[in-house]
C-alpha positions as CSV (number, residue, x, y, z in Angstrom):
1,X,112.1,85.3,100.2
2,X,114.2,87.8,102.1
3,X,117.2,85.6,102.7
4,X,119.7,88.0,101.3
5,X,118.9,90.2,104.6
6,X,120.6,87.7,106.7
7,X,123.7,87.0,104.7
8,X,125.7,88.9,107.3
9,X,125.3,86.9,109.9
10,X,124.4,83.4,108.9
11,X,127.2,80.7,110.0
12,X,128.8,78.2,107.9
13,X,126.4,75.7,106.5
14,X,123.6,77.5,108.0
15,X,120.6,77.2,105.8
16,X,117.3,79.3,106.1
17,X,114.0,77.4,106.0
18,X,111.7,80.9,106.1
19,X,111.8,84.8,106.2
20,X,109.4,87.5,105.8
21,X,109.1,91.1,106.7
22,X,106.6,93.2,108.3
23,X,103.6,94.5,107.4
24,X,104.7,98.6,107.8
25,X,101.3,99.9,107.4
26,X,99.7,97.6,110.3
27,X,102.8,97.9,112.4
28,X,102.7,101.8,112.4
29,X,98.7,101.6,112.9
30,X,99.2,99.7,115.9
31,X,101.5,101.8,117.8
32,X,99.8,105.0,116.3
33,X,96.7,104.9,119.2
34,X,98.8,104.5,122.2
35,X,101.4,107.2,120.8
36,X,98.1,109.5,120.2
37,X,96.9,108.8,123.6
38,X,99.9,109.7,125.4
39,X,100.3,112.9,123.2
40,X,96.7,113.7,124.4
41,X,97.7,113.1,127.9
42,X,100.8,115.0,128.1
43,X,99.3,117.9,126.0
44,X,96.6,118.2,129.0
45,X,99.0,118.0,131.9
46,X,101.3,120.7,129.9
47,X,98.6,122.7,129.1
48,X,96.8,122.7,132.1
49,X,100.2,123.4,133.9
50,X,101.1,125.9,131.1
51,X,97.9,127.7,130.9
52,X,98.0,128.2,134.6
53,X,101.6,129.5,134.7
54,X,100.6,132.0,131.5
55,X,96.8,132.8,133.3
56,X,99.3,134.2,136.4
57,X,101.5,135.8,134.5
58,X,99.1,137.8,132.5
59,X,96.4,138.3,135.0
60,X,95.2,141.6,134.9
61,X,96.9,142.9,131.9
62,X,94.1,142.0,129.3
63,X,95.6,139.1,127.6
64,X,93.9,136.3,129.0
65,X,93.3,133.9,126.0
66,X,94.9,131.0,127.4
67,X,93.2,127.9,125.2
68,X,94.4,129.8,122.1
69,X,97.8,130.7,123.3
70,X,98.7,126.9,124.7
71,X,97.1,125.6,121.9
72,X,99.6,127.9,119.8
73,X,102.3,126.2,121.6
74,X,101.0,122.9,121.5
75,X,99.9,122.2,118.1
76,X,102.9,122.4,116.2
77,X,105.1,120.3,118.9
78,X,102.3,117.7,118.2
79,X,102.9,117.9,114.6
80,X,106.6,117.9,114.9
81,X,106.5,114.2,117.4
82,X,104.0,112.8,115.2
83,X,105.7,113.3,111.9
84,X,108.9,112.0,114.0
85,X,106.8,108.9,115.1
86,X,105.9,108.0,111.4
87,X,109.1,108.6,109.9
88,X,110.9,106.1,112.8
89,X,108.5,103.6,112.8
90,X,108.2,103.8,108.8
91,X,112.0,103.1,108.8
92,X,112.2,100.5,111.4
93,X,109.4,98.7,109.9
94,X,110.9,98.8,106.3
95,X,114.0,97.2,107.8
96,X,112.2,94.4,109.9
97,X,112.9,90.6,109.1
98,X,112.3,87.6,110.7
99,X,113.8,84.1,109.4
100,X,113.9,80.5,110.6
101,X,117.0,78.6,109.9
102,X,118.3,75.1,110.3
103,X,120.0,76.2,113.6
104,X,117.9,79.4,115.1
105,X,115.7,82.0,114.7
106,X,116.8,85.9,113.6
107,X,115.1,89.0,113.9
108,X,116.9,91.9,111.6
109,X,115.5,95.4,112.9
110,X,116.7,99.2,113.6
111,X,115.5,102.5,111.7
112,X,119.0,103.9,111.3
113,X,121.0,101.0,111.2
114,X,120.9,97.1,111.3
115,X,120.7,95.2,114.7
116,X,120.3,91.5,115.0
117,X,119.2,89.2,117.4
118,X,118.6,85.5,117.4
119,X,118.1,82.6,119.6
120,X,118.9,78.6,118.7
121,X,116.0,76.7,118.1
122,X,116.8,74.4,121.4
123,X,115.9,77.5,123.5
124,X,112.6,78.0,121.8
125,X,109.8,77.4,124.0
126,X,106.4,78.8,123.5
127,X,105.4,80.2,120.2
128,X,102.3,82.2,120.1
129,X,100.6,84.1,117.0
130,X,97.9,87.0,117.1
131,X,96.1,89.1,114.4
132,X,94.8,92.3,115.1
133,X,92.0,94.7,113.4
134,X,95.1,96.3,111.0
135,X,96.6,93.1,110.1
136,X,95.9,91.2,106.6
137,X,93.4,88.3,107.4
138,X,94.2,84.8,105.7
139,X,97.1,82.3,106.2
140,X,99.7,84.8,104.1
141,X,98.5,87.5,106.3
142,X,100.0,89.2,108.9
143,X,99.9,89.1,112.6
144,X,101.9,89.3,115.8
145,X,104.4,86.4,116.3
146,X,105.8,86.2,120.1
147,X,108.3,83.4,121.0
148,X,109.4,82.9,124.5
149,X,112.7,81.5,125.0
150,X,113.4,78.9,127.3
151,X,116.5,79.2,129.8
152,X,119.3,76.7,128.3
153,X,121.0,75.7,131.9
154,X,118.0,74.9,133.7
155,X,115.4,74.3,131.1
156,X,112.6,76.5,132.4
157,X,111.2,79.5,130.9
158,X,112.8,82.4,130.8
159,X,111.7,86.0,130.7
160,X,113.7,86.7,127.1
161,X,111.2,86.6,124.6
162,X,111.5,87.5,120.4
163,X,108.5,89.8,119.1
164,X,107.7,90.5,115.7
165,X,104.9,92.5,115.1
166,X,102.9,92.3,112.1
167,X,105.0,89.8,110.4
168,X,104.0,88.9,107.2
169,X,103.0,85.1,106.8
170,X,103.0,84.8,110.6
171,X,100.8,81.7,110.4
172,X,103.0,80.0,108.0
173,X,106.2,80.7,110.6
174,X,103.9,79.7,113.5
175,X,103.4,76.2,111.7
176,X,107.1,76.0,111.0
177,X,108.3,76.8,114.4
178,X,105.8,74.5,116.0
179,X,107.1,71.3,114.2
180,X,110.4,72.3,114.2
181,X,110.6,73.0,118.1
182,X,108.1,70.1,118.8
183,X,109.3,68.4,122.0
184,X,111.1,71.4,123.5
185,X,108.4,72.0,126.3
186,X,108.1,68.8,127.3
187,X,109.6,69.3,130.5
188,X,108.3,72.5,130.8
189,X,104.7,70.9,130.8
190,X,105.6,68.0,132.9
191,X,107.3,70.6,135.4
192,X,104.0,72.4,135.8
193,X,101.7,69.6,135.6
194,X,103.0,68.5,139.1
């Protein structure tokens, strides 16, 4: 479906088995609540600090309307940062794709360019999928796909992982990866049961 997005980096004789894109709206909304929370906390921090400085500088001059003055400064800053958040996340979401080939998994992303990251199917460890209230429901719906990568040299779980937020058809990709990498986790399972 989105195979042309990976033509630049496919190896000779490598075949794409599955490809998908990101649910743009869900991806933006998932990050909006943490972003707004941090903006409010930063606004409160700088509002109290800036208000105190403003109050001290204008004390006794009859110009003490701290809340209005600080809000006049903070609101345009919030609007600019919110607009930047939407633009960057929209562009990044529109350019995020994921594919499973017969040799590896590949993620393409980047708001202002193309960034590719890939892992061999032999290194794929645990695969998980989780939907949220912003994702589309159903088998073709979107969800977060998380692939934990095994350390190739000592066959243990590494700290590396590949996360694709709000991937369209994530459940289908999950099923395909689970079948493809079946047995990759046997050593880890046996080691953890001892």
